C-alpha positions as CSV (number, residue, x, y, z in Angstrom):
1,M,-0.2,0.0,0.1
2,H,1.3,3.7,-1.0
3,A,2.3,5.8,1.9
4,V,-0.3,8.0,0.9
5,E,-2.8,5.5,0.7
6,R,-1.9,4.6,4.5
7,L,-2.2,8.0,5.4
8,K,-5.5,8.6,3.7
9,L,-7.2,5.9,6.5
10,L,-6.4,8.2,9.2
11,L,-9.0,10.5,7.7
12,D,-11.5,8.3,9.3
13,R,-12.4,9.5,12.9
14,D,-12.9,6.2,14.3
15,R,-9.4,5.4,12.8
16,L,-8.1,8.5,14.1
17,A,-9.4,8.4,17.5
18,V,-7.4,4.8,17.9
19,A,-4.4,6.1,16.6
20,G,-4.2,9.1,18.8
21,A,-5.1,7.3,21.9
22,L,-2.3,4.6,21.0
23,A,0.2,7.8,20.4
24,V,0.2,8.2,24.2
25,E,0.6,4.4,25.1
26,S,0.1,1.1,24.1
27,R,-3.9,-0.1,25.2
28,T,-6.4,-2.9,25.1
29,T,-9.3,-3.2,23.1
30,V,-11.0,-2.1,26.4
31,E,-9.1,0.8,27.2
32,L,-9.2,2.1,23.6
33,A,-12.7,2.0,23.8
34,D,-13.1,3.7,27.1
35,V,-10.7,6.7,26.1
36,T,-11.8,6.8,22.7
37,G,-15.7,6.7,23.6
38,L,-16.0,4.1,20.9
39,D,-18.1,0.7,21.3
40,A,-15.7,-2.5,21.1
41,R,-16.8,-3.4,17.5
42,R,-15.7,-0.2,16.1
43,V,-12.2,-0.1,18.1
44,L,-11.7,-3.3,16.3
45,E,-12.5,-2.6,13.2
46,A,-10.4,0.6,13.1
47,V,-7.4,-1.5,15.0
48,G,-7.8,-3.9,12.3
49,S,-7.8,-1.2,9.1
50,L,-4.6,0.3,10.5
51,R,-2.9,-3.0,11.4
52,A,-3.7,-3.9,7.9
53,A,-1.7,-0.8,6.9
54,G,1.3,-1.7,8.9
55,L,0.5,1.5,11.2
56,V,-0.7,-0.6,14.3
57,S,0.6,-3.7,16.0
58,S,-0.8,-6.3,18.2
59,D,0.6,-8.6,21.0
60,G,-2.1,-10.5,22.1
61,S,-4.7,-7.9,23.0
62,T,-2.6,-4.9,23.3
63,H,-2.3,-2.7,20.4
64,R,0.6,0.0,19.7
65,L,1.3,2.6,17.2
66,D,3.8,1.7,14.9
67,V,6.0,4.9,14.8
68,D,8.8,3.6,12.4
69,A,5.9,2.9,10.4
70,L,4.8,6.3,10.1
71,R,8.7,7.6,9.9
72,S,8.6,5.1,6.7
73,I,5.6,7.2,5.2
74,A,7.5,10.6,6.0
75,S,10.4,9.7,4.5
76,E,9.0,8.1,1.6
77,L,6.7,11.3,0.8
78,V,10.0,13.4,1.5
79,D,11.7,11.7,-1.5
80,A,8.0,11.7,-3.5
81,D,7.9,13.8,-7.1
82,L,5.7,16.5,-5.8
83,P,3.7,18.4,-8.7
84,M,4.6,21.9,-9.3
85,D,0.6,22.9,-8.8
86,P,-0.4,25.4,-8.2
87,V,0.7,27.0,-11.9
88,I,-2.7,26.7,-13.2
89,G,-4.5,28.6,-10.5
90,Y,-2.3,31.4,-11.1
91,G,-3.0,32.2,-14.4
92,M,0.1,30.0,-16.3
93,N,-0.8,29.9,-19.5
94,D,0.3,26.7,-21.6
95,D,3.6,28.1,-23.1
96,E,4.4,29.2,-19.2
97,R,3.6,25.5,-17.9
98,E,5.6,24.2,-20.8
99,V,8.8,26.3,-20.1
100,L,8.4,24.8,-16.2
101,A,7.6,21.5,-17.3
102,R,11.2,21.7,-19.3
103,Y,13.5,23.3,-16.0
104,F,11.6,21.0,-13.4
105,E,11.2,17.5,-12.7
106,G,8.5,17.2,-9.9
107,R,9.2,20.0,-7.7
108,T,13.3,19.9,-8.7
109,L,14.4,22.8,-10.3
110,T,17.2,20.5,-12.6
111,T,18.4,24.2,-14.3
112,I,18.4,28.0,-13.9
113,P,17.2,29.2,-17.3
114,T,20.0,31.5,-19.4
115,S,17.4,32.8,-21.1
116,R,15.9,35.9,-19.2
117,A,12.3,35.2,-20.6
118,K,12.3,31.8,-19.4
119,R,14.4,32.4,-16.1
120,L,11.4,35.1,-15.2
121,I,8.8,32.2,-15.8
122,V,10.7,30.1,-13.3
123,L,11.3,33.1,-10.9
124,E,7.3,33.8,-10.7
125,R,6.7,29.7,-9.8
126,L,9.2,30.4,-7.3
127,A,8.0,33.4,-5.9
128,L,4.5,31.8,-5.3
129,E,6.5,29.9,-2.3
130,F,6.2,33.4,-0.4
131,D,3.2,35.0,1.1
132,V,2.6,38.6,0.4
133,G,3.3,40.8,3.2
134,K,5.3,38.4,5.5
135,K,9.0,39.1,5.8
136,Y,11.0,36.0,5.9
137,A,14.5,35.8,7.4
138,E,17.4,35.0,5.1
139,E,17.7,31.3,6.1
140,E,13.8,30.7,5.3
141,I,14.7,32.1,1.7
142,N,17.4,30.0,1.8
143,S,15.8,26.9,3.0
144,T,12.8,27.4,0.6
145,L,15.0,27.8,-2.5
146,G,17.1,25.0,-1.5
147,A,14.5,22.6,-1.7
148,F,14.1,23.5,-5.6
149,N,17.7,24.0,-6.8
150,P,20.8,23.3,-4.4
151,D,21.9,27.1,-6.1
152,W,19.7,28.7,-3.7
153,S,22.0,31.9,-3.3
154,T,21.7,32.3,-7.4
155,L,18.1,31.7,-7.2
156,R,17.6,34.1,-4.4
157,R,20.0,36.9,-6.1
158,H,17.7,36.6,-9.2
159,L,14.1,37.0,-7.1
160,V,15.8,40.1,-5.6
161,D,17.1,41.7,-9.0
162,E,13.9,41.2,-10.6
163,G,11.9,43.2,-8.2
164,M,9.9,39.7,-7.1
165,L,11.2,39.9,-3.3
166,D,13.0,43.0,-1.8
167,R,15.5,43.1,1.5
168,Q,16.7,44.7,3.9
169,N,18.8,43.9,7.1
170,N,18.6,40.4,5.9
171,V,14.8,40.4,5.9
172,Y,13.1,39.4,2.7
173,W,9.4,39.9,1.9
174,R,7.6,39.3,-1.4
175,S,7.2,42.3,-4.0
176,G,6.5,41.2,-7.5
177,G,5.6,38.3,-9.2
178,R,1.8,36.7,-9.3
179,V,-0.7,36.9,-6.8
180,P,-3.4,35.0,-6.3
181,G,-6.8,36.3,-8.0
182,I,-4.9,38.6,-10.0
183,Y,-4.1,36.8,-13.6
184,R,-2.1,38.4,-16.7
185,G,-3.3,37.9,-19.9
């Protein structure tokens, strides 16, 4: 079962209640019913689903949350190739999406474009990572950009040079690029 599907199991209220109770300590079915307010049948159904997904293990009548399984899921998701959305929702046209597809693999910026026109499209996409009106420490900017490409200093410099970020005393804020709800034709 894929990591996302395993996590989706926790969207069910009963399974989430059982997992939450087991996050505190190992418990029996009776204890889980008492703590969660669920009847024993619903507790056993929740435990069964969580066990099938490898999130809970049972030793006799005692159940425990498998924290290592959750860590494994988190590790798997960190390495996942996440899509570049929300480019469509921010008015990117087909040509701009094509440029992004050329320079990104998932969320990894494989190459910084040398062409200014293409670089501006990439920088507009990166600027979407920063909230308008919020102040950022230089370390936050570097960390966010570093998640896309190891050459975060060049990306940061381009964002400042192109007027998408402003800075003063190592504090940065978004000053340009696309804004939600405002589309360019």
